[in-house]
TORPA-4810 file (N, C-alpha, C, O; in nm, 3 decimals):
<nodes>
NODE_1_-1.458_0.129_1.360_-1.523_0.062_1.282_-1.439_0.012_1.175_-1.359_0.085_1.117_M
NODE_2_-1.459_-0.135_1.141_-1.362_-0.199_1.078_-1.361_-0.163_0.935_-1.462_-0.114_0.884_P
NODE_3_-1.235_-0.188_0.857_-1.251_-0.175_0.713_-1.348_-0.206_0.647_-1.413_-0.296_0.700_P
NODE_4_-1.406_-0.152_0.504_-1.452_-0.248_0.451_-1.395_-0.302_0.357_-1.283_-0.282_0.309_R
NODE_5_-1.503_-0.400_0.319_-1.429_-0.513_0.208_-1.502_-0.528_0.099_-1.623_-0.550_0.107_S
NODE_6_-1.434_-0.517_-0.019_-1.516_-0.499_-0.182_-1.492_-0.641_-0.229_-1.392_-0.666_-0.296_S
NODE_7_-1.577_-0.734_-0.198_-1.555_-0.854_-0.268_-1.643_-0.876_-0.375_-1.668_-0.978_-0.440_S
NODE_8_-1.688_-0.753_-0.383_-1.782_-0.737_-0.548_-1.688_-0.682_-0.655_-1.735_-0.658_-0.766_S
NODE_9_-1.560_-0.659_-0.631_-1.509_-0.561_-0.751_-1.460_-0.688_-0.837_-1.415_-0.795_-0.796_M
NODE_10_-1.480_-0.645_-0.966_-1.438_-0.713_-1.079_-1.347_-0.644_-1.172_-1.358_-0.530_-1.217_S
NODE_11_-1.267_-0.719_-1.192_-1.163_-0.673_-1.281_-1.154_-0.702_-1.422_-1.136_-0.823_-1.436_Y
NODE_12_-1.159_-0.642_-1.533_-1.158_-0.701_-1.673_-1.033_-0.772_-1.719_-0.933_-0.704_-1.697_E
NODE_13_-1.014_-0.864_-1.765_-0.896_-0.944_-1.749_-0.840_-0.945_-1.892_-0.897_-1.023_-1.968_I
NODE_14_-0.716_-0.858_-1.956_-0.672_-0.879_-2.074_-0.610_-0.990_-2.090_-0.619_-1.077_-2.003_M
NODE_15_-0.524_-1.010_-2.221_-0.484_-1.100_-2.251_-0.309_-1.052_-2.228_-0.247_-0.970_-2.296_D
NODE_16_-0.261_-1.132_-2.110_-0.127_-1.108_-2.025_-0.056_-1.201_-2.105_-0.012_-1.290_-2.033_C
NODE_17_-0.025_-1.218_-2.236_0.088_-1.287_-2.289_0.216_-1.221_-2.268_0.316_-1.292_-2.263_S
NODE_18_0.227_-1.095_-2.255_0.344_-1.056_-2.260_0.352_-0.949_-2.151_0.254_-0.881_-2.122_S
NODE_19_0.501_-0.935_-2.076_0.520_-0.873_-1.952_0.456_-0.726_-1.923_0.415_-0.679_-1.817_H
NODE_20_0.461_-0.673_-2.048_0.408_-0.531_-2.095_0.252_-0.537_-2.074_0.198_-0.454_-2.001_D
NODE_21_0.176_-0.637_-2.140_0.027_-0.577_-2.114_-0.020_-0.679_-1.972_-0.134_-0.712_-1.939_S
NODE_22_0.082_-0.706_-1.919_0.039_-0.784_-1.765_0.063_-0.650_-1.697_-0.041_-0.606_-1.647_L
NODE_23_0.162_-0.580_-1.681_0.205_-0.457_-1.625_0.120_-0.417_-1.627_0.051_-0.438_-1.527_L
NODE_24_0.051_-0.316_-1.753_-0.065_-0.269_-1.770_-0.187_-0.276_-1.733_-0.261_-0.179_-1.719_E
NODE_25_-0.222_-0.420_-1.712_-0.344_-0.477_-1.610_-0.321_-0.473_-1.475_-0.415_-0.479_-1.395_Q
NODE_26_-0.192_-0.463_-1.436_-0.202_-0.424_-1.293_-0.172_-0.278_-1.233_-0.174_-0.237_-1.117_A
NODE_27_-0.144_-0.213_-1.359_-0.156_-0.087_-1.287_-0.301_-0.027_-1.309_-0.335_0.072_-1.246_A
NODE_28_-0.382_-0.087_-1.397_-0.532_-0.080_-1.430_-0.585_-0.107_-1.302_-0.655_-0.019_-1.251_V
NODE_29_-0.561_-0.232_-1.230_-0.634_-0.286_-1.113_-0.587_-0.198_-0.979_-0.657_-0.182_-0.880_E
NODE_30_-0.466_-0.150_-0.997_-0.420_-0.078_-0.873_-0.453_0.058_-0.862_-0.447_0.129_-0.762_L
NODE_31_-0.496_0.091_-0.999_-0.569_0.237_-1.008_-0.722_0.247_-0.979_-0.799_0.343_-0.981_E
NODE_32_-0.737_0.124_-0.955_-0.907_0.111_-0.912_-0.893_0.097_-0.784_-0.960_0.177_-0.719_V
NODE_33_-0.823_0.018_-0.721_-0.801_0.011_-0.551_-0.763_0.145_-0.537_-0.835_0.191_-0.449_I
NODE_34_-0.704_0.213_-0.570_-0.618_0.352_-0.538_-0.732_0.455_-0.486_-0.746_0.517_-0.381_R
NODE_35_-0.817_0.442_-0.623_-0.945_0.550_-0.616_-1.072_0.526_-0.574_-1.168_0.594_-0.612_K
NODE_36_-1.084_0.400_-0.467_-1.178_0.329_-0.395_-1.154_0.420_-0.255_-1.063_0.502_-0.247_S
NODE_37_-1.224_0.398_-0.174_-1.218_0.477_-0.071_-1.098_0.393_0.057_-1.091_0.275_0.092_P
NODE_38_-1.026_0.505_0.096_-0.911_0.448_0.172_-0.940_0.324_0.263_-0.864_0.228_0.258_E
NODE_39_-1.050_0.324_0.347_-1.077_0.232_0.423_-1.099_0.079_0.357_-1.075_-0.022_0.423_D
NODE_40_-1.143_0.076_0.236_-1.190_-0.024_0.143_-1.067_-0.137_0.144_-0.952_-0.096_0.129_T
NODE_41_-1.090_-0.261_0.159_-1.004_-0.398_0.142_-1.066_-0.446_0.006_-1.181_-0.417_-0.026_L
NODE_42_-0.984_-0.519_-0.068_-0.989_-0.591_-0.182_-0.924_-0.722_-0.193_-0.813_-0.742_-0.144_H
NODE_43_-1.000_-0.822_-0.265_-0.901_-0.945_-0.300_-0.765_-0.906_-0.362_-0.746_-0.793_-0.406_P
NODE_44_-0.677_-0.997_-0.364_-0.553_-0.976_-0.432_-0.570_-0.962_-0.586_-0.548_-1.058_-0.660_F
NODE_45_-0.600_-0.869_-0.622_-0.616_-0.827_-0.783_-0.526_-0.955_-0.901_-0.409_-0.990_-0.883_P
NODE_46_-0.607_-1.003_-1.009_-0.531_-1.110_-1.095_-0.388_-1.101_-1.127_-0.290_-1.167_-1.093_P
NODE_47_-0.406_-0.980_-1.216_-0.287_-0.936_-1.318_-0.143_-0.897_-1.180_-0.025_-0.929_-1.199_A
NODE_48_-0.194_-0.827_-1.053_-0.121_-0.842_-0.976_-0.022_-0.950_-0.924_0.100_-0.952_-0.907_C
NODE_49_-0.154_-1.064_-0.901_-0.070_-1.177_-0.817_0.024_-1.246_-0.945_0.131_-1.300_-0.916_R
NODE_50_-0.020_-1.241_-1.079_0.096_-1.290_-1.162_0.211_-1.245_-1.143_0.307_-1.315_-1.114_Q
NODE_51_0.211_-1.095_-1.162_0.339_-1.005_-1.128_0.386_-1.088_-1.019_0.470_-1.178_-1.033_L
NODE_52_0.321_-1.050_-0.893_0.403_-1.059_-0.762_0.479_-1.254_-0.809_0.594_-1.277_-0.772_L
NODE_53_0.418_-1.341_-0.868_0.435_-1.472_-0.862_0.584_-1.479_-0.979_0.663_-1.574_-0.979_S
NODE_54_0.593_-1.387_-1.050_0.714_-1.378_-1.128_0.793_-1.341_-1.077_0.895_-1.397_-1.119_Q
NODE_55_0.823_-1.245_-0.971_0.903_-1.207_-0.911_1.043_-1.293_-0.848_1.019_-1.386_-0.771_L
NODE_56_1.171_-1.266_-0.876_1.282_-1.386_-0.822_1.258_-1.401_-0.692_1.249_-1.314_-0.605_D
NODE_57_1.246_-1.539_-0.685_1.232_-1.600_-0.542_1.113_-1.650_-0.464_1.115_-1.729_-0.370_G
NODE_58_0.985_-1.580_-0.532_0.861_-1.582_-0.455_0.804_-1.746_-0.500_0.695_-1.777_-0.452_N
NODE_59_0.861_-1.830_-0.573_0.778_-1.929_-0.571_0.829_-2.014_-0.440_0.788_-2.128_-0.421_S
NODE_60_0.901_-1.965_-0.371_0.970_-2.044_-0.257_0.966_-1.982_-0.115_1.030_-1.877_-0.114_F
NODE_61_0.907_-2.016_0.014_0.907_-1.953_0.093_1.044_-1.892_0.149_1.151_-1.952_0.138_C
NODE_62_1.031_-1.768_0.210_1.167_-1.690_0.200_1.196_-1.777_0.356_1.261_-1.688_0.411_I
NODE_63_1.192_-1.856_0.428_1.209_-1.888_0.563_1.271_-2.061_0.543_1.385_-2.101_0.571_D
NODE_64_1.176_-2.127_0.497_1.213_-2.256_0.465_1.233_-2.328_0.322_1.270_-2.443_0.299_C
NODE_65_1.196_-2.219_0.231_1.236_-2.272_0.068_1.136_-2.377_0.052_1.165_-2.464_-0.030_Q
NODE_66_1.024_-2.386_0.114_0.893_-2.449_0.053_0.809_-2.416_-0.042_0.734_-2.318_-0.044_S
NODE_67_0.820_-2.492_-0.116_0.750_-2.448_-0.271_0.596_-2.416_-0.276_0.539_-2.366_-0.373_S
NODE_68_0.540_-2.449_-0.164_0.366_-2.382_-0.141_0.373_-2.240_-0.073_0.381_-2.220_0.048_C
NODE_69_0.369_-2.166_-0.152_0.351_-2.037_-0.068_0.240_-1.934_-0.126_0.264_-1.868_-0.227_C
NODE_70_0.135_-1.925_-0.066_-0.020_-1.855_-0.052_-0.018_-1.765_0.036_-0.123_-1.701_0.042_D
NODE_71_0.093_-1.726_0.134_0.078_-1.666_0.271_0.198_-1.530_0.217_0.276_-1.541_0.122_W
NODE_72_0.184_-1.425_0.297_0.278_-1.330_0.265_0.269_-1.268_0.416_0.174_-1.264_0.494_A
NODE_73_0.434_-1.211_0.430_0.421_-1.157_0.519_0.461_-0.950_0.452_0.557_-0.888_0.407_T
NODE_74_0.352_-0.928_0.477_0.303_-0.769_0.434_0.438_-0.678_0.447_0.488_-0.605_0.361_V
NODE_75_0.481_-0.706_0.580_0.576_-0.622_0.632_0.742_-0.614_0.588_0.828_-0.530_0.619_S
NODE_76_0.750_-0.727_0.510_0.868_-0.728_0.415_0.850_-0.747_0.274_0.944_-0.726_0.197_Y
NODE_77_0.762_-0.777_0.242_0.709_-0.806_0.086_0.730_-0.937_0.039_0.747_-0.945_-0.083_G
NODE_78_0.732_-1.041_0.102_0.767_-1.151_0.065_0.686_-1.284_0.113_0.602_-1.279_0.203_A
NODE_79_0.718_-1.392_0.050_0.621_-1.511_0.018_0.610_-1.586_0.136_0.694_-1.517_0.193_M
NODE_80_0.581_-1.662_0.214_0.592_-1.751_0.288_0.494_-1.870_0.299_0.381_-1.857_0.252_I
NODE_81_0.523_-1.961_0.346_0.422_-2.073_0.341_0.359_-2.063_0.459_0.385_-1.977_0.542_C
NODE_82_0.230_-2.196_0.480_0.171_-2.185_0.569_0.243_-2.230_0.737_0.222_-2.180_0.848_L
NODE_83_0.306_-2.308_0.708_0.399_-2.354_0.863_0.452_-2.194_0.908_0.413_-2.125_1.003_Q
NODE_84_0.555_-2.164_0.802_0.614_-2.014_0.876_0.503_-1.903_0.907_0.512_-1.821_0.998_C
NODE_85_0.394_-1.913_0.816_0.290_-1.800_0.835_0.274_-1.824_1.000_0.305_-1.736_1.080_C
NODE_86_0.231_-1.932_1.032_0.217_-1.927_1.176_0.330_-1.877_1.266_0.309_-1.811_1.367_A
NODE_87_0.471_-1.920_1.215_0.562_-1.823_1.332_0.559_-1.696_1.299_0.579_-1.621_1.395_R
NODE_88_0.540_-1.638_1.185_0.503_-1.508_1.183_0.405_-1.421_1.236_0.412_-1.300_1.259_H
NODE_89_0.318_-1.497_1.250_0.209_-1.482_1.343_0.230_-1.424_1.504_0.201_-1.328_1.575_R
NODE_90_0.297_-1.544_1.508_0.341_-1.560_1.665_0.452_-1.437_1.687_0.480_-1.405_1.802_S
NODE_91_0.507_-1.378_1.587_0.607_-1.277_1.607_0.505_-1.138_1.671_0.563_-1.059_1.745_M
NODE_92_0.395_-1.121_1.649_0.345_-1.030_1.671_0.314_-0.925_1.562_0.411_-0.937_1.486_G
NODE_93_0.231_-0.826_1.510_0.219_-0.738_1.379_0.364_-0.660_1.423_0.430_-0.638_1.322_V
NODE_94_0.415_-0.624_1.516_0.515_-0.533_1.524_0.645_-0.565_1.453_0.729_-0.480_1.423_N
NODE_95_0.658_-0.725_1.421_0.757_-0.814_1.352_0.722_-0.815_1.212_0.795_-0.779_1.120_Y
NODE_96_0.600_-0.861_1.202_0.558_-0.931_1.070_0.402_-0.941_1.068_0.335_-1.011_1.144_S
NODE_97_0.350_-0.853_0.962_0.201_-0.863_0.940_0.173_-0.959_0.817_0.219_-0.959_0.702_K
NODE_98_0.079_-1.043_0.884_0.108_-1.166_0.760_-0.073_-1.168_0.708_-0.167_-1.152_0.786_V
NODE_99_-0.082_-1.188_0.580_-0.188_-1.214_0.518_-0.178_-1.328_0.397_-0.074_-1.357_0.339_R
NODE_100_-0.323_-1.393_0.368_-0.335_-1.498_0.268_-0.339_-1.450_0.131_-0.443_-1.383_0.132_S
NODE_101_-0.295_-1.443_0.017_-0.286_-1.411_-0.098_-0.426_-1.450_-0.164_-0.481_-1.372_-0.242_I
NODE_102_-0.464_-1.537_-0.139_-0.617_-1.577_-0.180_-0.689_-1.568_-0.093_-0.794_-1.521_-0.135_S
NODE_103_-0.695_-1.593_0.042_-0.805_-1.589_0.086_-0.855_-1.449_0.194_-0.971_-1.436_0.232_M
NODE_104_-0.760_-1.370_0.226_-0.771_-1.262_0.260_-0.794_-1.105_0.170_-0.779_-1.111_0.048_D
NODE_105_-0.827_-0.979_0.227_-0.844_-0.866_0.142_-0.727_-0.760_0.177_-0.684_-0.753_0.292_H
NODE_106_-0.686_-0.691_0.088_-0.584_-0.580_0.091_-0.601_-0.453_0.065_-0.699_-0.426_-0.004_W
NODE_107_-0.513_-0.342_0.109_-0.543_-0.242_0.078_-0.438_-0.208_0.003_-0.337_-0.277_0.018_S
NODE_108_-0.435_-0.112_-0.081_-0.350_-0.069_-0.237_-0.242_-0.060_-0.175_-0.153_-0.103_-0.249_H
NODE_109_-0.186_-0.012_-0.037_-0.024_0.008_0.002_0.025_-0.109_0.033_0.147_-0.127_0.026_S
NODE_110_-0.066_-0.219_0.075_-0.024_-0.356_0.113_0.032_-0.448_-0.027_0.137_-0.510_-0.036_Q
NODE_111_-0.072_-0.435_-0.122_-0.047_-0.448_-0.273_0.085_-0.422_-0.303_0.177_-0.497_-0.334_I
NODE_112_0.078_-0.304_-0.289_0.242_-0.236_-0.378_0.332_-0.291_-0.290_0.422_-0.346_-0.355_L
NODE_113_0.353_-0.304_-0.134_0.437_-0.361_-0.068_0.511_-0.475_-0.106_0.633_-0.488_-0.094_N
NODE_114_0.419_-0.571_-0.159_0.431_-0.738_-0.212_0.469_-0.703_-0.355_0.542_-0.793_-0.398_M
NODE_115_0.449_-0.613_-0.442_0.503_-0.577_-0.551_0.621_-0.493_-0.584_0.662_-0.483_-0.700_L
NODE_116_0.691_-0.417_-0.452_0.761_-0.345_-0.465_0.878_-0.461_-0.368_0.993_-0.419_-0.360_E
NODE_117_0.854_-0.566_-0.315_0.951_-0.594_-0.237_0.988_-0.754_-0.290_1.064_-0.762_-0.387_G
NODE_118_0.951_-0.846_-0.246_0.983_-1.007_-0.318_1.093_-1.063_-0.215_1.160_-1.008_-0.128_G
NODE_119_1.084_-1.174_-0.254_1.185_-1.282_-0.158_1.331_-1.276_-0.194_1.420_-1.317_-0.120_N
NODE_120_1.352_-1.213_-0.338_1.486_-1.259_-0.381_1.568_-1.112_-0.289_1.665_-1.114_-0.212_R
NODE_121_1.508_-1.030_-0.323_1.538_-0.849_-0.261_1.554_-0.879_-0.117_1.662_-0.842_-0.072_Q
NODE_122_1.447_-0.956_-0.005_1.451_-0.951_0.089_1.604_-1.062_0.144_1.693_-1.024_0.220_L
NODE_123_1.595_-1.167_0.094_1.725_-1.262_0.120_1.816_-1.190_0.080_1.901_-1.178_0.168_A
NODE_124_1.846_-1.122_-0.032_1.997_-1.013_-0.036_2.021_-0.960_0.049_2.141_-0.957_0.079_A
NODE_125_1.904_-0.878_0.152_1.943_-0.825_0.258_1.972_-0.899_0.373_2.081_-0.870_0.423_F
NODE_126_1.915_-0.978_0.425_1.927_-1.060_0.492_2.075_-1.123_0.474_2.138_-1.134_0.580_F
NODE_127_2.147_-1.169_0.344_2.237_-1.237_0.327_2.352_-1.093_0.370_2.430_-1.095_0.465_E
NODE_128_2.340_-1.010_0.300_2.437_-0.876_0.308_2.467_-0.845_0.473_2.578_-0.835_0.525_R
NODE_129_2.327_-0.833_0.542_2.375_-0.809_0.692_2.355_-0.907_0.789_2.313_-0.886_0.903_N
NODE_130_2.396_-1.049_0.728_2.450_-1.136_0.805_2.382_-1.211_0.885_2.430_-1.282_0.974_K
NODE_131_2.206_-1.192_0.844_2.129_-1.214_0.942_2.067_-1.414_0.953_2.013_-1.477_0.862_L
NODE_132_2.091_-1.447_1.045_2.071_-1.576_1.058_1.883_-1.606_1.026_1.799_-1.520_0.997_S
NODE_133_1.867_-1.730_1.040_1.674_-1.733_1.019_1.662_-1.735_1.138_1.544_-1.704_1.160_T
NODE_134_1.718_-1.755_1.237_1.655_-1.780_1.405_1.587_-1.628_1.448_1.469_-1.615_1.479_T
NODE_135_1.674_-1.528_1.445_1.655_-1.414_1.507_1.606_-1.276_1.418_1.564_-1.168_1.458_R
NODE_136_1.631_-1.328_1.276_1.666_-1.207_1.191_1.549_-1.113_1.208_1.580_-0.997_1.235_R
NODE_137_1.399_-1.145_1.196_1.322_-1.044_1.191_1.289_-0.928_1.346_1.208_-0.838_1.365_Y
NODE_138_1.390_-0.986_1.424_1.369_-0.891_1.553_1.499_-0.800_1.558_1.507_-0.711_1.642_F
NODE_139_1.585_-0.820_1.482_1.699_-0.716_1.456_1.638_-0.591_1.414_1.530_-0.578_1.357_T
NODE_140_1.714_-0.510_1.445_1.773_-0.334_1.403_1.739_-0.333_1.253_1.649_-0.271_1.197_K
NODE_141_1.842_-0.426_1.195_1.830_-0.426_1.047_1.704_-0.446_0.977_1.670_-0.378_0.880_A
NODE_142_1.612_-0.572_1.043_1.513_-0.574_1.009_1.396_-0.483_1.005_1.316_-0.474_0.912_A
NODE_143_1.396_-0.404_1.134_1.346_-0.284_1.155_1.384_-0.178_1.050_1.287_-0.117_1.004_Q
NODE_144_1.494_-0.146_1.007_1.526_-0.077_0.896_1.468_-0.092_0.767_1.422_0.001_0.699_F
NODE_145_1.473_-0.239_0.728_1.436_-0.297_0.585_1.223_-0.256_0.591_1.149_-0.199_0.511_Y
NODE_146_1.203_-0.303_0.688_1.017_-0.275_0.704_0.971_-0.124_0.680_0.884_-0.081_0.604_R
NODE_147_1.064_-0.049_0.776_1.060_0.147_0.744_1.095_0.166_0.617_1.027_0.245_0.552_L
NODE_148_1.215_0.095_0.548_1.255_0.131_0.436_1.148_0.123_0.367_1.094_0.226_0.325_G
NODE_149_1.090_-0.020_0.342_0.983_-0.080_0.251_0.881_0.047_0.276_0.847_0.107_0.174_M
NODE_150_0.844_0.081_0.366_0.708_0.125_0.404_0.709_0.276_0.318_0.620_0.303_0.237_Q
NODE_151_0.822_0.366_0.349_0.876_0.456_0.297_0.862_0.469_0.158_0.807_0.565_0.105_K
NODE_152_0.923_0.348_0.080_0.943_0.348_-0.063_0.779_0.315_-0.119_0.737_0.374_-0.219_H
NODE_153_0.720_0.248_-0.069_0.565_0.224_-0.065_0.458_0.355_-0.070_0.362_0.367_-0.146_V
NODE_154_0.497_0.434_0.020_0.433_0.558_0.019_0.485_0.636_-0.121_0.405_0.701_-0.189_E
NODE_155_0.588_0.626_-0.148_0.659_0.733_-0.253_0.614_0.673_-0.385_0.595_0.741_-0.486_Q
NODE_156_0.600_0.559_-0.380_0.549_0.487_-0.512_0.363_0.527_-0.503_0.312_0.586_-0.597_V
NODE_157_0.314_0.504_-0.430_0.163_0.530_-0.403_0.118_0.709_-0.425_0.015_0.763_-0.465_S
NODE_158_0.215_0.749_-0.389_0.167_0.943_-0.450_0.233_0.971_-0.572_0.228_1.090_-0.604_Q
NODE_159_0.302_0.884_-0.662_0.327_0.907_-0.790_0.195_0.873_-0.887_0.188_0.910_-1.005_Q
NODE_160_0.110_0.810_-0.830_-0.021_0.764_-0.882_-0.024_0.640_-0.971_-0.019_0.532_-0.913_G
NODE_161_-0.032_0.642_-1.132_-0.054_0.537_-1.201_0.067_0.445_-1.201_0.164_0.502_-1.251_Y
NODE_162_0.092_0.317_-1.159_0.154_0.213_-1.136_0.232_0.203_-1.288_0.180_0.185_-1.398_Y
NODE_163_0.419_0.226_-1.244_0.471_0.202_-1.338_0.511_0.063_-1.354_0.502_-0.002_-1.459_R
NODE_164_0.558_0.019_-1.233_0.636_-0.087_-1.253_0.742_-0.103_-1.133_0.774_-0.006_-1.065_G
NODE_165_0.787_-0.210_-1.114_0.911_-0.246_-0.994_0.994_-0.139_-1.086_0.992_-0.020_-1.055_R
NODE_166_1.061_-0.182_-1.189_1.208_-0.160_-1.265_1.193_0.011_-1.236_1.268_0.074_-1.161_K
NODE_167_1.085_0.065_-1.308_1.109_0.192_-1.320_1.093_0.284_-1.129_1.157_0.380_-1.085_V
NODE_168_0.989_0.202_-1.067_1.010_0.243_-0.928_1.168_0.229_-0.861_1.227_0.325_-0.812_N
NODE_169_1.215_0.112_-0.866_1.366_0.122_-0.834_1.467_0.211_-0.862_1.546_0.277_-0.796_H
NODE_170_1.439_0.192_-1.001_1.553_0.308_-1.073_1.530_0.442_-0.995_1.611_0.488_-0.914_E
NODE_171_1.422_0.494_-1.025_1.334_0.623_-0.947_1.401_0.679_-0.787_1.443_0.791_-0.758_R
NODE_172_1.390_0.535_-0.688_1.418_0.534_-0.603_1.575_0.572_-0.565_1.611_0.656_-0.482_A
NODE_173_1.646_0.500_-0.637_1.817_0.545_-0.667_1.863_0.685_-0.754_1.971_0.742_-0.736_R
NODE_174_1.774_0.722_-0.838_1.811_0.847_-0.901_1.813_0.972_-0.754_1.748_0.974_-0.649_S
NODE_175_1.913_1.059_-0.810_1.950_1.179_-0.722_1.837_1.269_-0.699_1.800_1.333_-0.601_P
NODE_176_1.789_1.253_-0.834_1.669_1.397_-0.858_1.555_1.320_-0.860_1.476_1.364_-0.944_T
NODE_177_1.508_1.208_-0.792_1.394_1.150_-0.753_1.324_1.269_-0.694_1.243_1.331_-0.762_S
NODE_178_1.353_1.309_-0.556_1.318_1.365_-0.503_1.236_1.520_-0.547_1.126_1.564_-0.511_A
NODE_179_1.314_1.562_-0.615_1.299_1.698_-0.743_1.187_1.654_-0.828_1.098_1.737_-0.843_S
NODE_180_1.176_1.560_-0.877_1.096_1.518_-0.995_0.940_1.561_-0.974_0.891_1.566_-0.861_S
NODE_181_0.875_1.589_-1.081_0.741_1.618_-1.053_0.666_1.503_-1.062_0.703_1.403_-1.123_P
NODE_182_0.560_1.514_-1.005_0.503_1.367_-0.986_0.364_1.394_-1.066_0.270_1.469_-1.040_K
NODE_183_0.388_1.303_-1.175_0.284_1.325_-1.320_0.172_1.179_-1.304_0.185_1.119_-1.197_T
NODE_184_0.109_1.144_-1.364_0.007_1.031_-1.400_0.047_1.021_-1.549_0.012_1.107_-1.630_T
NODE_185_0.121_0.915_-1.582_0.155_0.904_-1.719_0.008_0.842_-1.797_-0.098_0.817_-1.739_P
NODE_186_0.040_0.825_-1.957_-0.066_0.770_-2.029_-0.035_0.614_-2.016_0.067_0.572_-1.963_T
NODE_187_-0.127_0.539_-2.066_-0.053_0.400_-2.107_0.020_0.377_-2.193_0.077_0.269_-2.210_K
NODE_188_0.030_0.490_-2.273_0.141_0.464_-2.403_0.271_0.477_-2.339_0.369_0.409_-2.371_T
NODE_189_0.270_0.583_-2.233_0.416_0.599_-2.190_0.458_0.493_-2.041_0.542_0.531_-1.959_T
NODE_190_0.411_0.409_-2.033_0.419_0.321_-1.951_0.545_0.215_-1.941_0.509_0.105_-1.982_M
NODE_191_0.663_0.217_-1.904_0.730_0.147_-1.888_0.732_0.003_-1.794_0.693_-0.012_-1.679_V
NODE_192_0.790_-0.089_-1.883_0.765_-0.246_-1.826_0.906_-0.274_-1.730_1.017_-0.253_-1.778_A
NODE_193_0.891_-0.313_-1.618_0.968_-0.364_-1.519_1.030_-0.504_-1.574_1.104_-0.571_-1.502_S
</nodes>
């Protein structure tokens, strides 16, 4: 049975003039999605989309630097253009899962993957590992990145209410993060990324 699609989901848009209120709205959107049946897919939520567009490097394609990015390689949490989307699709889903930000429906974990990833983060990883643009997605290093992202997103999802990228990345680096209790914060205790 194919996943259910929830196109009738509506989000009450708050004034997202500050990053804190934008993060708060995105957290509410993610919480609605997280609490929906597991196999339900949703349009990419508006506040999450705004957060995604604010991540460093996400205004340009990770592969060709084109400024027209409405597609994503969910496996890497990175934005790509339509032309590079075709190349990623031809790689196969074992290497790159591709979705449209505006046309496709998304799961909770796929949205988190995009918010916790980002083009700058992936580009820095490729640079550190000296991976050229031609075959970099087929390397063991790229597989390590994909699996690391998957594990990180699972941990973020288990924490409950979304606290933001900065908090999640700091928690992932913390030596006590494995033993920290998983609590759901109130809106007043959320920290902006």
